[in-house]
FIMI-253226 format. One line per field, with one value per residue (C-alpha): residue number from 1; y, z, x negated. Coordinates in pm, 1 decimal. Layout:
# residues N
resi = c(NUM|...) $
yy = c(Y|...) $
zz = c(Z|...) $
xx = c(X|...) $
END
This chain:
# residues 385
resi = c(1|2|3|4|5|6|7|8|9|10|11|12|13|14|15|16|17|18|19|20|21|22|23|24|25|26|27|28|29|30|31|32|33|34|35|36|37|38|39|40|41|42|43|44|45|46|47|48|49|50|51|52|53|54|55|56|57|58|59|60|61|62|63|64|65|66|67|68|69|70|71|72|73|74|75|76|77|78|79|80|81|82|83|84|85|86|87|88|89|90|91|92|93|94|95|96|97|98|99|100|101|102|103|104|105|106|107|108|109|110|111|112|113|114|115|116|117|118|119|120|121|122|123|124|125|126|127|128|129|130|131|132|133|134|135|136|137|138|139|140|141|142|143|144|145|146|147|148|149|150|151|152|153|154|155|156|157|158|159|160|161|162|163|164|165|166|167|168|169|170|171|172|173|174|175|176|177|178|179|180|181|182|183|184|185|186|187|188|189|190|191|192|193|194|195|196|197|198|199|200|201|202|203|204|205|206|207|208|209|210|211|212|213|214|215|216|217|218|219|220|221|222|223|224|225|226|227|228|229|230|231|232|233|234|235|236|237|238|239|240|241|242|243|244|245|246|247|248|249|250|251|252|253|254|255|256|257|258|259|260|261|262|263|264|265|266|267|268|269|270|271|272|273|274|275|276|277|278|279|280|281|282|283|284|285|286|287|288|289|290|291|292|293|294|295|296|297|298|299|300|301|302|303|304|305|306|307|308|309|310|311|312|313|314|315|316|317|318|319|320|321|322|323|324|325|326|327|328|329|330|331|332|333|334|335|336|337|338|339|340|341|342|343|344|345|346|347|348|349|350|351|352|353|354|355|356|357|358|359|360|361|362|363|364|365|366|367|368|369|370|371|372|373|374|375|376|377|378|379|380|381|382|383|384|385) $
yy = c(1610.7|1737.8|1817.7|1869.7|2100.1|2032.3|2326.7|2309.9|2614.9|2587.5|2815.9|2694.7|2583.1|2289.5|2137.5|2177.5|2010.8|1722.4|1655.0|1674.9|1425.7|1191.1|1200.9|1128.4|817.2|681.3|801.8|690.4|983.8|1021.7|873.0|1076.6|1049.7|1154.9|1441.3|1557.0|1554.2|1747.1|2006.2|2054.7|2382.7|2507.9|2449.3|2801.0|2773.0|2695.4|2753.0|2508.5|2284.4|2097.4|1712.4|1519.7|1230.7|954.2|865.9|531.9|319.9|65.8|331.2|585.7|729.7|1090.2|1314.5|1560.2|1827.1|1879.2|2255.0|2509.9|2785.0|3114.1|3368.1|3735.0|4013.1|4214.9|4543.0|4420.4|4601.5|4465.4|4454.2|4272.9|4030.8|3946.3|3900.9|3667.2|3469.1|3429.0|3321.6|3073.0|2927.6|2892.6|2721.8|2391.1|2204.0|2157.8|2440.4|2356.3|2501.0|2176.6|2272.6|2288.2|2413.3|2111.0|2095.6|2260.8|2135.0|2370.4|2253.7|2387.9|2278.9|2094.4|2205.7|2569.2|2801.4|3085.1|2840.1|2760.7|3131.4|3184.7|2966.1|3230.3|3466.4|3185.7|3090.3|3449.7|3482.9|3155.4|3275.9|3597.5|3414.6|3135.0|2868.8|2714.0|2418.1|2285.1|1911.7|1860.1|2083.7|1946.7|2123.3|1915.2|1940.4|1800.5|1660.7|1607.8|1426.6|1191.7|1121.0|1485.2|1538.4|1249.5|1400.9|1746.2|1599.2|1503.5|1866.9|2103.4|2369.5|2111.5|2056.6|2426.0|2466.1|2158.8|2303.7|2639.6|2464.3|2246.5|2546.4|2738.1|2436.1|2409.2|2772.9|2758.1|2417.6|2217.8|1876.7|1883.3|1609.2|1633.4|1463.6|1371.7|1192.8|1220.9|1006.9|688.5|480.7|716.4|729.5|342.2|316.0|295.7|233.7|-95.1|49.4|103.5|439.7|608.5|911.3|1098.8|1050.6|742.3|966.4|1225.1|949.2|807.2|1151.7|1221.2|879.7|891.6|1234.7|1227.2|1481.3|1686.6|1506.0|1160.9|921.5|645.0|292.3|129.7|-179.9|28.6|251.5|-42.1|-178.5|149.2|173.7|-175.6|-112.2|204.2|24.4|-261.5|-11.4|187.3|-134.9|-249.4|84.9|72.9|-277.3|-177.3|117.2|-108.6|-357.2|-85.7|59.0|-273.6|-428.8|-446.7|-323.7|-566.0|-497.9|-701.9|-847.5|-644.7|-799.0|-650.3|-587.2|-611.7|-895.2|-1109.5|-1068.0|-1158.1|-1468.4|-1585.0|-1554.3|-1740.9|-2028.0|-2060.3|-2055.1|-2318.1|-2547.7|-2516.1|-2590.4|-2906.4|-3031.8|-2978.1|-3152.3|-3446.2|-3472.4|-3471.6|-3729.7|-3957.9|-3941.2|-4110.5|-4367.5|-4189.7|-4093.1|-3862.9|-3983.3|-3852.1|-4105.2|-3973.4|-3626.3|-3753.1|-3704.2|-4013.3|-4089.6|-4427.1|-4570.1|-4776.8|-4973.1|-5141.2|-5049.3|-4886.8|-4581.3|-4322.1|-4071.0|-3706.3|-3645.6|-3873.0|-3748.9|-3607.5|-3950.3|-4051.9|-3713.9|-3616.6|-3907.0|-3900.1|-3636.3|-3890.7|-3853.8|-3476.4|-3481.1|-3733.7|-3486.9|-3213.0|-3433.3|-3495.1|-3126.2|-3059.1|-3345.9|-3196.7|-2855.3|-3019.9|-3203.4|-2884.3|-2713.0|-2999.9|-3001.8|-2634.4|-2648.8|-2916.8|-2708.4|-2954.7|-2683.2|-2358.2|-2048.1|-2047.5|-2419.0|-2362.0|-2060.2|-2245.7|-2568.2|-2384.1|-2168.7|-2484.6|-2659.0|-2353.5|-2316.0|-2680.0|-2654.8|-2344.0|-2521.0|-2818.3|-2599.6|-2432.7|-2780.6|-2869.8|-2559.3|-2643.0|-2999.5|-2881.8|-2647.9|-2917.7|-3151.6|-2893.2|-2837.5|-3212.1|-3246.6|-2954.8|-3111.0|-3440.0|-3277.2|-3088.5|-3415.4|-3581.6|-3288.4) $
zz = c(97.7|42.6|-320.5|-491.3|-781.4|-1074.2|-1311.2|-1683.9|-1836.9|-2207.8|-2464.5|-2700.4|-2584.2|-2819.9|-2655.3|-2315.5|-2428.3|-2588.8|-2275.8|-2058.0|-2276.0|-2268.8|-1897.8|-1862.5|-2079.3|-1856.1|-1511.9|-1371.2|-1360.1|-1068.3|-1119.3|-1191.2|-842.3|-685.4|-924.2|-838.8|-470.5|-522.3|-740.3|-527.1|-397.8|-738.5|-957.7|-1088.1|-1244.6|-1599.2|-1746.9|-1533.4|-1754.4|-1472.0|-1472.6|-1144.6|-1149.1|-892.7|-819.1|-650.2|-576.9|-321.4|-53.8|-82.6|-269.7|-377.5|-579.5|-813.7|-1012.5|-1352.2|-1405.3|-1656.8|-1546.4|-1493.9|-1701.2|-1608.6|-1866.3|-1924.6|-1724.8|-1470.0|-1148.5|-800.4|-750.5|-1072.0|-984.7|-657.2|-830.3|-1078.6|-801.6|-632.4|-962.4|-1009.5|-674.4|-729.8|-1068.0|-880.3|-852.8|-477.0|-268.4|70.0|224.3|170.8|-182.7|-234.3|-527.8|-532.8|-883.4|-1228.0|-1582.0|-1818.7|-2180.4|-2495.3|-2849.0|-2832.3|-3182.9|-3120.9|-2934.8|-2910.0|-2762.6|-2490.9|-2427.2|-2340.7|-2036.7|-1848.3|-1855.7|-1763.8|-1466.6|-1347.0|-1352.6|-1191.7|-902.1|-879.2|-835.0|-611.2|-874.9|-890.4|-660.0|-495.4|-485.5|-860.1|-1137.9|-1484.9|-1799.1|-2084.3|-2445.4|-2693.5|-3024.0|-3334.6|-3549.6|-3371.7|-3686.1|-3744.8|-3376.8|-3361.7|-3664.9|-3499.9|-3169.7|-3350.2|-3412.5|-3201.3|-3219.7|-3040.7|-2768.6|-2696.6|-2685.2|-2463.9|-2216.2|-2205.3|-2132.1|-1859.7|-1688.0|-1682.9|-1529.8|-1262.0|-1176.0|-1141.9|-977.0|-1275.4|-1399.9|-1777.0|-1974.0|-2342.1|-2650.8|-2521.5|-2797.1|-2741.2|-3036.5|-2963.7|-3020.8|-2826.9|-2511.6|-2477.5|-2484.1|-2202.6|-1907.6|-1818.1|-1842.7|-1525.8|-1631.1|-1789.8|-2019.3|-2239.4|-2162.0|-1944.2|-1705.1|-1681.0|-1573.6|-1330.7|-1174.6|-1122.5|-974.5|-749.0|-601.2|-234.9|-293.3|-6.3|-64.2|-18.9|227.2|335.7|295.1|613.3|556.4|483.1|769.6|1001.6|858.1|913.5|1259.2|1341.2|1182.6|1387.2|1706.8|1643.2|1570.5|1890.4|2101.5|1946.6|2023.6|2389.0|2420.1|2291.0|2527.2|2817.0|2727.3|2697.3|3034.9|3224.6|3042.3|3272.8|3151.1|3131.8|3373.9|3286.2|3583.6|3697.8|3760.9|4050.3|3887.7|3554.2|3691.4|3730.2|3360.7|3270.1|3503.8|3348.1|2999.4|3093.6|3245.4|2943.3|2713.6|2913.3|2914.4|2541.7|2501.0|2706.5|2520.8|2187.6|2299.0|2419.5|2091.4|1894.2|2113.0|2083.7|1699.9|1756.9|2004.9|2324.3|2585.5|2882.2|3210.6|3559.3|3829.3|4195.4|4070.0|3894.1|3519.1|3314.2|2954.6|2833.0|2504.0|2360.0|2138.1|2423.1|2723.2|2899.7|3125.1|3249.1|3533.7|3464.0|3585.5|3322.0|3053.6|2862.7|2825.2|2609.7|2435.9|2388.4|2414.6|2101.9|1950.5|1736.7|1941.6|1922.7|1548.3|1540.6|1747.7|1500.0|1212.8|1391.1|1446.9|1076.0|990.5|1218.5|1049.5|704.6|821.4|956.5|621.0|431.0|662.8|624.2|248.1|255.8|473.6|765.7|1011.8|1108.8|1110.1|1493.5|1507.1|1229.5|1401.2|1741.4|1610.7|1377.2|1681.4|1888.4|1616.9|1577.8|1945.6|1990.0|1685.9|1833.7|2163.2|1984.1|1798.0|2118.8|2277.8|1970.3|2014.3|2382.5|2302.8|2041.2|2291.8|2562.2|2316.4|2220.2|2580.7|2646.2|2344.7|2454.9|2800.5|2656.4|2448.9|2738.1|2943.5|2664.3|2654.7) $
xx = c(4129.2|3779.2|3674.2|3334.1|3316.7|3077.4|3057.9|2990.1|2816.1|2746.7|2581.0|2852.8|3198.3|3212.6|2906.2|3065.7|3392.1|3200.9|3004.1|3314.5|3498.2|3199.1|3177.6|3549.0|3504.8|3227.3|3342.5|3680.0|3928.8|4153.2|4503.7|4800.1|4943.5|4619.0|4585.4|4936.9|4861.0|4544.6|4712.2|5025.9|4904.5|4806.8|5115.5|5119.7|4773.2|4881.5|4531.4|4356.2|4137.6|3964.4|3927.8|3907.2|3651.0|3655.3|3290.7|3248.8|2944.2|2833.3|2782.7|3065.2|3371.2|3396.8|3635.0|3456.0|3629.3|3466.7|3532.3|3414.4|3193.5|3383.0|3189.0|3149.0|3158.8|2849.1|2844.2|3105.7|3135.9|3082.1|3458.8|3523.2|3234.3|3407.7|3733.6|3577.6|3415.7|3753.7|3911.0|3631.1|3693.1|4071.7|4006.4|3963.0|4292.0|4247.4|4399.2|4243.9|3927.6|3729.9|3618.2|3234.2|3034.1|2808.4|2672.2|2625.4|2554.9|2394.0|2446.3|2273.7|2192.4|1862.5|1755.5|1806.4|1569.4|1831.5|2082.4|1847.1|1771.8|2144.5|2110.1|1915.4|2210.0|2449.3|2247.3|2225.8|2603.0|2658.8|2443.0|2630.6|2960.2|2812.7|2893.5|2542.4|2564.7|2252.9|2321.8|2292.1|2153.7|2098.7|1989.4|2117.3|2002.8|2263.1|2154.1|2372.6|2130.0|1882.4|1677.4|1602.2|1534.6|1275.3|1091.8|1078.7|936.7|612.8|509.7|300.7|585.8|808.0|546.3|524.7|900.4|933.7|680.7|872.4|1200.1|1049.3|887.7|1216.4|1399.6|1132.7|1156.8|1544.2|1575.1|1708.1|1631.3|1560.1|1742.9|1659.7|1793.3|2137.4|2330.5|2709.9|2806.3|3000.3|2687.3|2461.8|2666.6|2646.9|2261.2|2016.9|2249.0|2076.0|1723.5|1522.6|1401.4|1700.6|1704.2|1958.1|2326.2|2255.9|2044.4|2326.5|2564.5|2316.5|2254.5|2631.3|2698.2|2392.9|2450.0|2580.4|2869.8|3008.4|3344.6|3177.1|3347.2|3122.6|3256.9|3370.0|3148.1|2849.5|2912.3|2932.6|2603.5|2432.0|2562.7|2440.9|2103.4|2066.9|2161.2|1909.0|1638.2|1710.4|1711.5|1380.9|1225.1|1342.8|1209.8|872.4|859.0|947.0|684.1|418.6|505.0|496.4|196.2|-104.9|-441.5|-724.6|-1011.6|-1327.9|-1520.7|-1817.7|-2157.5|-2347.9|-2683.4|-2855.8|-3065.4|-2756.2|-2685.7|-3044.3|-3033.6|-2704.8|-2854.3|-3173.4|-2971.3|-2752.4|-3046.2|-3225.6|-2930.6|-2881.9|-3253.1|-3229.0|-2917.4|-3078.9|-3401.1|-3209.3|-3013.7|-3338.5|-3501.2|-3197.7|-3246.8|-3579.4|-3448.8|-3542.9|-3286.8|-3335.1|-3164.4|-3143.1|-3212.2|-3209.9|-3287.7|-3605.0|-3607.3|-3690.0|-3744.3|-3614.6|-3743.0|-3452.8|-3692.0|-3887.8|-3666.0|-3963.9|-3928.7|-4166.2|-4110.4|-4075.7|-4428.0|-4574.5|-4349.2|-4646.7|-4785.0|-4488.5|-4425.6|-4777.0|-5017.5|-5216.1|-4988.1|-4802.3|-4484.1|-4496.0|-4519.6|-4228.7|-4025.0|-4107.6|-3999.2|-3679.5|-3618.5|-3678.3|-3447.1|-3187.8|-3216.0|-3178.2|-2871.2|-2715.5|-2774.7|-2615.7|-2310.0|-2269.5|-2283.2|-2026.5|-1794.8|-1809.1|-1913.8|-1750.3|-1970.3|-1981.7|-2094.2|-2339.5|-2511.4|-2518.8|-2661.5|-2913.1|-3023.9|-3073.8|-3275.0|-3495.0|-3543.9|-3661.8|-3889.2|-4047.7|-4113.2|-4257.9|-4497.8|-4605.5|-4668.5|-4861.5|-5080.6|-5134.0|-5233.2|-5483.4|-5627.0|-5649.2|-5814.8|-6065.4|-6157.6|-6200.0|-6421.2|-6638.5|-6667.1|-6773.0|-7032.5|-7164.0|-7194.1|-7387.4|-7621.9) $
END
């Protein structure tokens, strides 16, 4: 059975023991039968102080050995260093080759500068014996009196010391967890908080680490496999659709004149439709009879051929002015409907453009009528002279 090793290195043995006891209280220890099976190959190790923890969450189960850091003496030789490393490895209760040094917890007195300074030497020795796992590294400051600690945290001296500790942890790959209260009351606080700190954060980090001994739950494994298969099928389907999808080729017009002709015809048609609508507002309807355009006045049921259309529309100019009033009325109606939300932007732009076009044509016709009237008056004056 694979086993993950979590080392505890403490500047003071009592702090390491307190932390280990608190972790055992909150993390399920392995049962006696499981522990016996794991330690079957290590029955002669009478000094083994390791504790096996059963880590279980919604994704996996793992077995973690909570083991003290095997310290080296100052001035030790290379041979003794190698022997100590071998002893540290055999300190775990599992005798197979599946053991992994996965994590390390560095523990110190949060209120003491010298206690934190000891951690630098402990880290160096852990590296020399390959006991500094890479999956989890926590630097844990233990407090014995929270009231005193909270008072100290308001000083500039504390801020400088806090910065020094954080920088050291960043340089050596540790997460800094300060103000860990191991009292019975302190170990029960903060476990339901979204952003955890103190002892609750230590528990969260241990339970959330994917240990090398982790065994994925069958149900979760099946869900991941199914999700992977669905994602793969979706990608293959998208690739197939992209490969078979035809590219759109817009129709090509032969010459630029064709485009201009098409635009002119569309403009003319819109002009005619707008003019007919405005005339209908005044009781005049345009009809086509044997390809000859006629204007029918609904009020007196009279009709005039297209050639004499100017008689009805222009005459004395009264009809032309009436048409202009109708165009202005139409523009006002379009504005009111737009403000009331009865027209879409497309309809509003189209109808406003039509009304403006008709109004412009009527003004041009008015200018022409004024010009012809002036010519007639000048001719009449000349005849009298």
